C-alpha positions as CSV (number, residue, x, y, z in Angstrom):
1,X,25.9,-14.0,-72.6
2,X,23.2,-16.7,-72.5
3,X,20.9,-17.5,-69.6
4,X,22.8,-20.6,-68.6
5,X,26.1,-18.6,-68.2
6,X,24.3,-16.0,-66.1
7,X,22.7,-18.6,-63.9
8,X,26.1,-20.3,-63.3
9,X,27.7,-17.0,-62.6
10,X,24.9,-16.2,-60.1
11,X,25.1,-19.5,-58.3
12,X,28.9,-19.3,-58.2
13,X,28.7,-15.8,-56.7
14,X,26.2,-16.8,-54.1
15,X,28.4,-19.8,-53.1
16,X,31.4,-17.6,-52.9
17,X,29.7,-14.9,-50.8
18,X,28.1,-17.6,-48.6
19,X,31.5,-19.2,-48.0
20,X,33.1,-15.8,-47.2
21,X,30.2,-15.1,-44.8
22,X,30.3,-18.5,-43.1
23,X,34.1,-18.3,-42.7
24,X,33.7,-14.8,-41.3
25,X,36.1,-13.4,-43.9
26,X,33.9,-10.4,-44.5
27,X,34.9,-9.1,-41.1
28,X,37.9,-6.8,-41.5
29,X,38.9,-7.5,-37.9
30,X,39.5,-11.1,-38.9
31,X,41.8,-10.1,-41.7
32,X,43.7,-7.5,-39.6
33,X,44.1,-10.1,-36.8
34,X,45.5,-12.6,-39.3
35,X,48.1,-10.0,-40.4
36,X,49.0,-9.1,-36.8
37,X,51.5,-12.0,-36.3
38,X,53.1,-10.3,-33.2
39,X,49.8,-9.4,-31.5
40,X,46.4,-11.1,-31.5
41,X,47.1,-13.4,-34.4
42,X,44.1,-15.3,-35.8
43,X,45.2,-18.2,-38.1
44,X,41.6,-18.9,-39.3
45,X,42.2,-17.1,-42.6
46,X,45.1,-19.5,-43.4
47,X,42.7,-22.4,-43.0
48,X,40.2,-20.7,-45.4
49,X,43.0,-20.2,-47.9
50,X,44.2,-23.8,-47.5
51,X,40.7,-25.1,-48.0
52,X,40.3,-23.0,-51.2
53,X,43.7,-24.1,-52.4
54,X,43.0,-27.8,-51.8
55,X,39.7,-27.6,-53.8
56,X,41.5,-25.7,-56.6
57,X,44.4,-28.3,-56.7
58,X,41.9,-31.1,-57.2
59,X,39.3,-29.3,-59.4
60,X,41.5,-27.4,-61.9
61,X,43.1,-30.4,-63.5
62,X,39.7,-32.1,-63.8
63,X,38.2,-29.0,-65.4
64,X,41.0,-28.4,-67.8
65,X,40.7,-32.0,-69.1
66,X,37.5,-30.9,-70.8
67,X,37.7,-29.8,-74.4
68,X,36.1,-26.5,-73.5
69,X,34.3,-24.8,-70.6
70,X,30.6,-25.4,-69.9
71,X,29.6,-21.9,-70.8
72,X,32.3,-20.7,-73.2
73,X,34.2,-21.7,-76.3
74,X,37.7,-21.8,-74.8
75,X,39.5,-21.6,-71.5
76,X,40.9,-18.2,-70.6
77,X,44.0,-18.9,-68.7
78,X,46.7,-16.2,-68.0
79,X,49.2,-15.9,-70.9
80,X,51.8,-14.0,-68.9
81,X,53.9,-16.2,-66.6
82,X,56.9,-14.0,-65.7
83,X,57.3,-12.1,-62.5
84,X,58.1,-8.4,-63.4
85,X,58.2,-5.0,-61.8
86,X,54.5,-4.3,-62.5
87,X,53.4,-7.6,-60.8
88,X,55.5,-6.9,-57.7
89,X,54.3,-3.3,-57.5
90,X,50.6,-4.4,-57.9
91,X,50.9,-7.2,-55.4
92,X,52.6,-4.8,-52.9
93,X,49.9,-2.1,-53.3
94,X,47.2,-4.8,-53.0
95,X,48.7,-6.1,-49.8
96,X,49.1,-2.7,-48.3
97,X,45.5,-1.8,-49.1
98,X,44.3,-5.2,-47.8
99,X,46.2,-4.7,-44.6
100,X,45.0,-1.2,-44.0
101,X,41.3,-1.8,-44.9
102,X,41.0,-5.4,-43.9
103,X,39.2,-6.1,-47.2
104,X,40.2,-7.8,-50.4
105,X,37.8,-7.5,-53.3
106,X,35.7,-10.5,-52.8
107,X,34.9,-9.9,-49.1
108,X,34.6,-6.2,-49.8
109,X,31.9,-6.7,-52.4
110,X,30.1,-9.2,-50.1
111,X,30.2,-6.7,-47.3
112,X,28.3,-4.1,-49.3
113,X,25.2,-5.8,-48.0
114,X,26.0,-4.2,-44.6
115,X,25.5,-0.7,-46.2
116,X,27.8,0.9,-43.6
117,X,29.7,4.2,-44.3
118,X,33.0,2.3,-43.8
119,X,32.4,-0.3,-46.5
120,X,30.9,2.3,-48.9
121,X,34.1,4.4,-48.5
122,X,36.4,1.4,-49.0
123,X,34.3,0.3,-52.1
124,X,34.5,3.9,-53.5
125,X,38.2,4.0,-53.0
126,X,38.5,0.6,-54.7
127,X,36.5,1.8,-57.7
128,X,38.4,5.1,-58.0
129,X,41.8,3.3,-57.7
130,X,40.8,0.7,-60.3
131,X,39.6,3.5,-62.7
132,X,42.8,5.6,-62.3
133,X,45.0,2.5,-62.8
134,X,43.2,1.6,-66.0
135,X,43.6,5.2,-67.3
136,X,47.3,5.1,-66.4
137,X,47.7,1.7,-68.1
138,X,46.0,2.9,-71.3
139,X,48.3,5.9,-71.3
140,X,51.4,3.7,-70.8
141,X,50.3,1.4,-73.6
142,X,49.6,4.3,-75.9
143,X,53.1,5.8,-75.1
144,X,54.7,2.4,-75.8
145,X,52.9,2.0,-79.0
146,X,54.0,5.5,-80.1
147,X,57.6,4.6,-79.2
148,X,57.3,1.4,-81.2
149,X,55.9,3.3,-84.2
150,X,58.8,5.8,-84.0
151,X,61.4,3.1,-83.7
152,X,59.8,1.3,-86.7
153,X,59.9,4.4,-88.8
154,X,63.6,4.9,-88.0
155,X,64.3,1.3,-89.3
156,X,62.6,1.8,-92.6
């Protein structure tokens, strides 16, 4: 990575964190109140998401018109477009964790600056969960590769 890429990443991260802070999205109570549609519902998170979506709808087509990104050789867009069991399970687990903790990854990382025991516990759980999921995915991929090798050897 070159210095230009690092500076752009730094400025982007600062803008993202600043936006989350200004919009008060680093307050888990805001998130929990947004999810509490039958109680003290707070629609402000919807406005934050709508604003982000509006910027994305305008900016993405303009960015993708370029031959290549500013700091890379090619655009890295998702190749997988289908909705499968793994996506639904992951989205469900993410939503449950988000609802319980009141943090999604961006605000959670931004909230580390508070250095409270709550956020450190949530961050630790996030890291452990991510690590265990990666281990499980590697095991699944290894198991599938072995099945493919066995199937291939039966054909030959």
